[in-house]
Backbone bond lengths (Angstrom), bond angles and torsions (degrees), N, CA, C in turn:
res aa  C-N    CA-C-N  psi(-1)  N-CA   C-N-CA  omega(-1)  CA-C   N-CA-C  phi
1 M - - - 1.452 - - 1.537 107.89 -
2 T 1.301 116.60 129.60 1.453 120.83 -179.17 1.527 109.48 -78.14
3 N 1.331 114.95 165.17 1.466 119.25 178.75 1.525 111.17 -62.15
4 L 1.317 116.74 -37.77 1.461 119.79 178.94 1.520 111.08 -60.95
5 M 1.323 115.98 -45.48 1.468 119.46 179.83 1.530 111.12 -64.35
6 R 1.327 116.33 -38.26 1.465 119.56 179.57 1.530 110.75 -64.83
7 W 1.349 116.64 -45.13 1.466 119.49 179.65 1.532 111.68 -66.95
8 L 1.316 117.42 -36.25 1.472 119.55 176.09 1.521 111.22 -65.83
9 M 1.335 116.96 -35.39 1.459 120.59 176.49 1.532 109.99 -65.00
10 Y 1.348 117.17 -43.85 1.460 120.62 177.44 1.522 111.00 -62.20
11 L 1.336 115.91 -40.44 1.463 120.03 178.07 1.523 110.65 -62.42
12 G 1.311 116.86 -40.80 1.463 120.74 177.53 1.517 112.20 -64.78
13 F 1.347 116.33 -40.56 1.463 120.16 178.29 1.522 111.42 -62.00
14 F 1.333 117.01 -30.17 1.461 120.49 177.61 1.524 111.20 -86.25
15 A 1.329 117.47 -44.48 1.463 121.50 -169.90 1.524 112.98 -70.31
16 V 1.312 118.09 -38.87 1.468 119.94 -175.83 1.532 111.16 -63.53
17 P 1.333 120.33 -53.31 1.473 118.07 177.71 1.525 112.72 -66.03
18 Y 1.335 116.65 -34.22 1.464 119.72 -179.71 1.528 110.95 -61.90
19 V 1.315 116.50 -48.76 1.473 120.05 179.82 1.530 110.40 -65.83
20 A 1.334 117.09 -36.77 1.468 120.17 178.67 1.524 110.91 -64.21
21 I 1.304 117.34 -38.27 1.468 120.59 178.01 1.522 110.36 -69.29
22 L 1.332 117.53 -44.24 1.468 120.73 -178.37 1.525 112.26 -65.18
23 T 1.315 117.15 -38.52 1.466 119.63 -178.28 1.519 112.69 -81.31
24 G 1.336 117.38 -8.87 1.463 120.09 177.84 1.516 113.83 88.61
25 T 1.312 118.00 9.44 1.461 120.92 177.29 1.525 109.92 -64.91
26 I 1.327 115.76 -40.59 1.466 121.25 174.34 1.522 106.41 -101.52
27 K 1.329 116.31 118.51 1.457 119.69 -177.01 1.523 109.47 -113.76
28 S 1.317 114.00 135.18 1.458 121.18 176.11 1.516 107.92 -160.22
29 Q 1.291 116.37 151.29 1.460 120.79 178.65 1.530 109.94 -65.44
30 V 1.312 117.12 -34.61 1.466 121.10 179.65 1.531 110.10 -61.92
31 F 1.333 116.71 -44.98 1.468 119.93 179.83 1.522 110.98 -64.61
32 E 1.323 117.24 -36.52 1.460 119.93 179.33 1.525 111.05 -69.16
33 N 1.324 117.50 -35.86 1.472 120.66 179.55 1.530 111.69 -69.48
34 F 1.294 117.26 -33.83 1.461 121.59 -176.23 1.525 112.65 -109.92
35 M 1.320 118.49 29.04 1.459 121.85 -175.89 1.530 112.06 -61.32
36 F 1.330 117.85 -40.23 1.463 120.06 179.34 1.527 110.57 -61.55
37 H 1.328 117.08 -43.99 1.464 120.86 179.51 1.524 111.10 -64.96
38 I 1.292 116.49 -37.82 1.462 120.42 178.35 1.524 110.36 -66.70
39 Q 1.329 116.92 -37.80 1.460 119.82 -178.74 1.529 112.55 -67.52
40 I 1.334 117.24 -35.72 1.473 118.68 -178.71 1.524 112.32 -90.63
41 L 1.318 118.41 0.65 1.464 122.08 -179.35 1.532 113.38 -55.31
42 P 1.341 120.58 -43.27 1.476 118.83 178.34 1.533 112.80 -62.14
43 L 1.322 117.83 -35.83 1.465 119.94 178.12 1.523 111.13 -67.57
44 V 1.317 116.74 -39.77 1.463 120.57 177.94 1.521 110.02 -64.72
45 L 1.324 116.97 -44.52 1.462 120.37 179.12 1.533 111.56 -64.63
46 L 1.320 117.32 -38.08 1.461 121.05 177.20 1.530 110.67 -64.27
47 F 1.320 116.76 -42.36 1.465 121.59 177.17 1.529 110.63 -62.31
48 L 1.323 117.24 -45.01 1.462 121.08 179.63 1.527 111.59 -64.56
49 F 1.325 116.90 -38.67 1.467 120.35 176.98 1.529 110.48 -64.43
50 G 1.323 117.69 -41.71 1.466 121.27 177.14 1.514 111.53 -63.77
51 L 1.320 117.07 -40.50 1.455 121.65 177.89 1.530 110.77 -64.08
52 Y 1.325 116.10 -43.62 1.459 120.78 177.65 1.534 110.37 -62.77
53 S 1.324 117.37 -44.37 1.465 121.03 -179.04 1.525 111.17 -63.17
54 A 1.326 116.56 -45.67 1.465 120.32 -179.53 1.525 111.08 -64.30
55 S 1.322 117.47 -41.49 1.462 119.61 179.93 1.527 111.09 -68.30
56 T 1.317 118.14 -36.16 1.464 120.84 178.04 1.527 110.65 -65.82
57 V 1.314 117.37 -45.13 1.467 120.62 179.02 1.524 110.22 -63.56
58 L 1.318 117.33 -43.63 1.463 121.08 179.69 1.529 110.93 -63.29
59 Y 1.321 118.02 -44.77 1.462 121.41 -179.94 1.519 111.03 -62.53
60 R 1.321 116.85 -45.63 1.466 119.82 -178.30 1.524 112.00 -70.23
61 T 1.324 117.16 -27.57 1.460 120.04 175.18 1.519 110.50 -71.36
62 L 1.325 116.65 -41.56 1.464 120.34 -178.70 1.526 112.26 -71.48
63 T 1.308 118.46 -27.36 1.459 121.07 -178.44 1.526 112.02 -103.99
64 F 1.318 117.35 21.82 1.461 121.84 -179.93 1.521 109.10 -67.00
65 N 1.313 116.79 131.80 1.463 121.82 -177.15 1.520 111.36 -81.65
66 D 1.333 115.46 138.38 1.452 121.00 170.91 1.518 107.83 -88.09
67 C 1.306 115.48 146.74 1.469 120.58 179.42 1.518 108.30 -125.90
68 P 1.336 117.90 84.45 1.464 119.48 -177.37 1.528 112.88 -62.93
69 E 1.359 117.01 -33.26 1.462 119.08 179.06 1.522 110.76 -65.62
70 A 1.323 115.82 -43.07 1.462 119.90 179.49 1.526 110.87 -66.17
71 A 1.335 117.21 -37.52 1.462 120.40 178.72 1.536 110.31 -64.92
72 K 1.339 116.09 -41.45 1.465 119.51 179.02 1.528 110.56 -65.82
73 E 1.326 116.90 -41.70 1.456 121.11 178.19 1.528 111.06 -61.97
74 L 1.332 116.07 -41.91 1.465 120.31 178.39 1.524 110.75 -63.87
75 Q 1.324 117.09 -41.13 1.472 120.17 177.65 1.531 110.79 -62.31
76 N 1.329 116.58 -38.24 1.471 119.70 176.95 1.529 111.33 -64.65
77 H 1.319 117.06 -40.95 1.472 120.23 177.60 1.522 110.95 -63.56
78 I 1.320 116.43 -40.55 1.470 120.37 178.43 1.523 110.17 -63.40
79 K 1.349 116.26 -43.21 1.459 120.76 179.39 1.528 110.74 -61.96
80 E 1.344 117.16 -44.64 1.469 121.33 178.55 1.523 111.12 -62.63
81 A 1.321 117.42 -42.88 1.465 120.59 179.59 1.514 110.87 -65.32
82 R 1.328 116.52 -38.09 1.460 120.57 179.44 1.536 110.06 -65.12
83 E 1.341 116.27 -44.70 1.466 120.01 178.68 1.528 110.92 -63.01
84 D 1.326 117.19 -38.91 1.469 121.20 179.03 1.522 110.64 -64.50
85 L 1.331 116.45 -41.49 1.465 119.35 178.95 1.525 111.56 -67.39
86 I 1.319 116.84 -36.07 1.470 119.69 178.08 1.527 110.05 -65.06
87 K 1.335 116.49 -40.10 1.466 120.21 177.92 1.525 111.70 -62.89
88 K 1.327 116.26 -30.15 1.470 120.25 -179.56 1.525 112.52 -87.25
89 G 1.355 117.34 1.20 1.454 120.54 173.30 1.525 115.66 102.92
90 F 1.303 117.76 6.72 1.457 120.04 179.30 1.516 109.00 -79.54
91 K 1.336 116.77 137.19 1.461 120.91 179.48 1.521 108.95 -112.15
92 F 1.330 115.47 125.50 1.470 121.49 179.14 1.498 110.83 -90.58
93 R 1.326 116.83 147.51 1.460 121.77 171.66 1.521 107.21 -91.79
94 N 1.323 116.80 131.32 1.475 119.92 179.08 1.490 110.91 -106.51
């Protein structure tokens, strides 16, 4: 199952009962007492998802690993490519 299918399944698990409660297909005194809270539930969940996403991106940005060996290797490749281009007649501006 792909991630898209999994998220669509979760959306269906939420949306079907939610719409049934809002349209009155499922009736209960509890739902009538908390109708306002039920109506704003998607906005609260959207806010929480945004908060989770922002915190995850921030955490992973702050804990991003440096790779000094890879940086040195890349600099060596750049140096080799530059020398090869100079041998072939390319002139760099400094």
